C-alpha positions as CSV (number, residue, x, y, z in Angstrom):
1,M,-43.2,-16.0,6.3
2,S,-46.7,-17.1,5.7
3,P,-49.6,-14.9,6.8
4,S,-50.6,-17.6,9.4
5,E,-47.3,-17.4,11.2
6,E,-47.2,-15.3,14.2
7,K,-44.9,-12.2,14.0
8,H,-42.5,-11.8,16.9
9,G,-40.7,-8.7,18.0
10,C,-40.7,-5.2,16.6
11,D,-42.0,-4.6,13.1
12,Q,-39.3,-2.0,12.5
13,T,-36.3,-4.3,12.4
14,E,-36.4,-4.5,8.6
15,L,-36.0,-0.7,8.5
16,V,-33.1,-1.0,10.9
17,A,-31.3,-3.2,8.3
18,L,-32.0,-0.6,5.6
19,L,-30.7,2.2,7.9
20,A,-27.5,0.2,8.5
21,L,-27.0,-0.1,4.8
22,R,-27.7,3.6,4.2
23,A,-30.6,2.7,1.9
24,L,-33.1,5.1,3.4
25,S,-33.8,8.8,2.6
26,H,-32.8,11.4,5.1
27,E,-36.3,11.7,6.4
28,E,-36.7,8.0,6.8
29,S,-33.3,7.7,8.5
30,C,-34.3,10.3,11.0
31,A,-37.6,8.5,11.8
32,V,-35.9,5.1,12.2
33,R,-33.1,6.6,14.4
34,A,-35.8,8.1,16.6
35,H,-37.5,4.7,16.9
36,I,-34.2,2.9,17.6
37,A,-33.6,5.3,20.5
38,T,-36.7,3.9,22.3
39,C,-36.6,0.3,21.2
40,S,-34.1,-2.1,22.8
41,E,-34.8,-4.9,20.2
42,C,-34.0,-2.5,17.3
43,Q,-30.9,-1.3,19.2
44,Q,-29.7,-5.0,19.4
45,E,-30.6,-5.5,15.7
46,L,-28.5,-2.5,14.7
47,E,-25.6,-3.7,16.9
48,S,-25.7,-7.2,15.4
49,L,-25.5,-5.7,11.9
50,R,-22.5,-3.5,12.7
51,P,-19.8,-6.2,11.9
52,V,-21.5,-7.1,8.6
53,V,-21.8,-3.5,7.5
54,E,-18.3,-2.6,8.6
55,S,-16.9,-5.6,6.7
56,S,-18.7,-4.5,3.5
57,A,-17.9,-0.7,3.9
58,S,-15.3,-0.8,1.1
59,W,-17.5,-2.6,-1.4
60,P,-18.9,-0.5,-4.3
61,T,-22.3,0.8,-3.4
62,D,-23.9,-0.8,-6.5
63,L,-23.2,-4.2,-4.8
64,L,-24.9,-3.1,-1.6
65,R,-28.0,-1.5,-3.1
66,P,-30.1,-3.4,-5.6
67,A,-31.3,-1.8,-8.9
68,E,-34.7,0.0,-8.6
69,S,-36.5,-2.7,-10.6
70,L,-35.1,-5.5,-8.3
71,W,-35.9,-3.4,-5.2
72,D,-39.5,-2.9,-6.4
73,R,-40.0,-6.7,-7.1
74,L,-38.5,-7.6,-3.7
75,A,-40.5,-4.9,-1.8
76,H,-43.8,-6.1,-3.3
77,R,-43.0,-9.8,-2.6
78,I,-42.1,-9.1,1.0
79,A,-45.2,-6.9,1.4
80,D,-47.4,-9.6,-0.1
81,E,-46.0,-12.2,2.2
82,S,-46.0,-10.0,5.3
83,G,-49.3,-8.2,4.6
84,T,-47.6,-4.8,4.8
85,V,-47.1,-1.9,2.5
86,P,-44.1,-2.2,0.1
87,L,-41.2,0.0,1.0
88,P,-40.4,2.5,-1.7
89,H,-37.0,2.5,-3.4
90,A,-35.0,5.3,-1.6
91,T,-32.5,7.4,-3.3
92,P,-29.7,7.6,-0.8
93,E,-28.3,11.0,0.1
94,R,-24.9,11.5,-1.4
95,L,-22.5,12.5,1.4
96,E,-19.6,14.5,0.0
97,P,-16.3,13.7,1.8
98,E,-15.0,16.6,4.0
99,W,-11.6,18.3,3.5
100,E,-9.4,17.6,6.5
101,E,-6.2,19.4,7.4
102,P,-3.6,16.8,8.6
103,A,-0.9,19.5,8.8
104,P,-0.7,23.3,8.4
105,G,-1.1,24.2,4.7
106,I,-2.1,20.6,3.7
107,S,-5.7,19.7,3.1
108,C,-6.9,16.2,2.0
109,K,-10.3,14.9,0.8
110,L,-10.5,11.1,1.0
111,L,-12.1,9.7,-2.1
112,A,-11.7,5.9,-1.7
113,T,-9.8,3.3,0.4
114,D,-8.7,-0.1,-0.8
115,T,-7.9,-2.0,2.4
116,E,-6.9,-5.1,0.6
117,R,-4.2,-3.4,-1.4
118,H,-3.4,-0.7,1.3
119,L,-4.3,2.2,-1.1
120,V,-6.0,5.5,-0.6
121,S,-7.2,7.9,-3.3
122,M,-7.6,11.5,-2.3
123,L,-7.5,15.1,-3.4
124,V,-4.6,16.9,-1.9
125,R,-4.3,20.7,-1.7
126,L,-1.1,22.4,-0.7
127,A,-1.2,26.1,0.3
128,P,1.4,28.4,-1.3
129,E,4.9,27.9,0.1
130,T,3.9,24.6,1.7
131,D,6.1,21.4,1.9
132,Y,4.7,17.9,2.0
133,P,6.7,15.6,4.4
134,P,9.6,13.6,2.9
135,H,8.5,10.0,2.6
136,I,9.4,6.6,1.2
137,H,6.7,4.9,-1.0
138,A,5.4,1.6,0.4
139,G,3.6,0.9,-2.9
140,V,3.1,2.6,-6.3
141,E,2.2,6.2,-6.0
142,E,0.4,8.0,-8.7
143,L,-0.1,11.8,-8.7
144,H,-2.2,13.8,-11.2
145,L,-1.7,17.6,-10.9
146,L,-5.0,19.5,-11.4
147,A,-4.1,23.1,-10.5
148,G,-1.1,25.1,-9.6
149,E,2.6,24.0,-9.7
150,L,4.3,21.3,-7.7
151,W,7.9,20.4,-7.2
152,I,8.9,16.8,-6.5
153,D,12.6,17.0,-5.7
154,D,14.1,18.6,-8.8
155,R,11.1,18.1,-11.2
156,K,8.5,20.8,-11.6
157,L,4.9,19.7,-12.5
158,Y,2.3,21.8,-14.2
159,P,-1.5,21.2,-14.4
160,G,-2.2,18.0,-16.3
161,D,1.2,16.4,-15.5
162,Y,1.4,12.9,-14.1
163,N,4.0,11.5,-11.7
164,R,4.5,7.8,-10.9
165,A,6.8,6.6,-8.1
166,E,7.7,2.9,-7.6
167,P,7.7,1.1,-4.2
168,G,10.8,1.7,-2.2
169,T,11.6,5.0,-3.8
170,G,11.4,8.2,-1.9
171,D,10.7,11.9,-2.2
172,K,13.1,14.1,-0.3
173,R,11.2,17.4,-1.0
174,V,7.7,17.9,-2.3
175,W,6.5,21.5,-2.2
176,S,4.5,24.2,-4.0
177,E,5.4,27.9,-4.4
178,T,2.0,28.7,-5.9
179,G,-0.2,26.3,-4.0
180,C,-1.7,23.3,-5.9
181,T,-4.4,20.6,-6.0
182,C,-3.7,17.1,-7.1
183,V,-5.3,13.6,-7.2
184,L,-3.0,11.3,-5.2
185,I,-3.3,7.5,-5.2
186,T,-0.8,6.1,-2.7
187,S,-0.2,3.5,0.0
188,F,-1.4,4.3,3.5
189,R,1.7,2.5,4.6
190,D,4.1,5.1,3.2
191,V,6.9,6.0,5.7
192,L,7.2,9.6,6.6
193,R,10.8,10.8,7.3
């Protein structure tokens, strides 16, 4: 946009896009959210960005957020063309995934989701004397035991052990006498029995 062009609409819409991409600091996010609550144009802008952001939610964050040097060059160029102050590169706050308890004695922390390949990566904790539901593997399942002991049918795993299960195979009984924690990479299409 040239300096002679007339600006239309709210001057905060650029920040709305950065908010949608989670590229703002916590303080900046709070300020932009407060503004959006009072600005119908920015509310519409945020709503129009929702499908784009949701479709890119599984992309690695380095694809969504430019390197600091690129950010600075772009911010200065936009500021020069618009006659505004350049936006500083924000270090996004890292949100640690929460532990969830899908069943008594079973806690999961989702690490990543690959919707194209129908895979999830998660940390799983079993409390002592807890059984994981019997299931059939829809895809390859990989399990890395981090702590405790885990039985998969008649095989006992110890910390550091790895188990791979092929699609179509099943586990009749998965349980832990001691309690355990593992990294589990599996299909979210597994069939629980």
